[in-house]
N, C-alpha and C positions, 0 to 999 in steps of 0.2 A: 417271204423274206422281202423286206423293203430295201435293204442295202447290206453290203459287206465290205470288208477292206481287202484290197488286193495288195499283198506285200511283195510282189514281184520276186519270187525266189530264184527265178532264172537269172535275173539281173544281179541278185546278191551273189550267186555263184560266179558269174562272169567277173564281177568286180573284185572278189577276193582272189580269183585266179590271176587277174592282171596284176594285182598288188604283189602277190607271192612270186609271180614270174619275174617282175621287175627287180624284186629283192634278190632272188636267186641268180638272175642273169647279171645284174649290174650293181648289186649291193645298195640299190636305191630304196630308202625308207619311205613309207607313205607320207604324204603331206600332213596328215593328221592321224592321231592315235585312234580316232573314231571316224568311221565313214558312214554317213546316214543317207539312205535312199528315201525318196518321197513316196509313201504309199498312196494308193488311189482308192478313194471311196467310190465303190461301184453301186450304181442304182440302175433302174430299168433304162434310164436315159443314156447311160454310157456303158452299158453292159458289154458292148462290142470291144472295149479296151482290154478286157481280160484275156490272158493267153491260156488260161486253164478252164475255159468254158465247159469242157468235157467233164470236169469234176463237179459241176454245179447240178 
């Protein structure tokens, strides 16, 4: 494998929980209807940035 894309599922979960909690607690709607996170292209040079290295 030369590279893969890390879609940071843990950050996706944290983000949606923060948005949902703010809405439930304060009625605050998200700033945008769509929230995008930046995926990371993993290669051998930056493989240490993955949080799911055990799955590889």
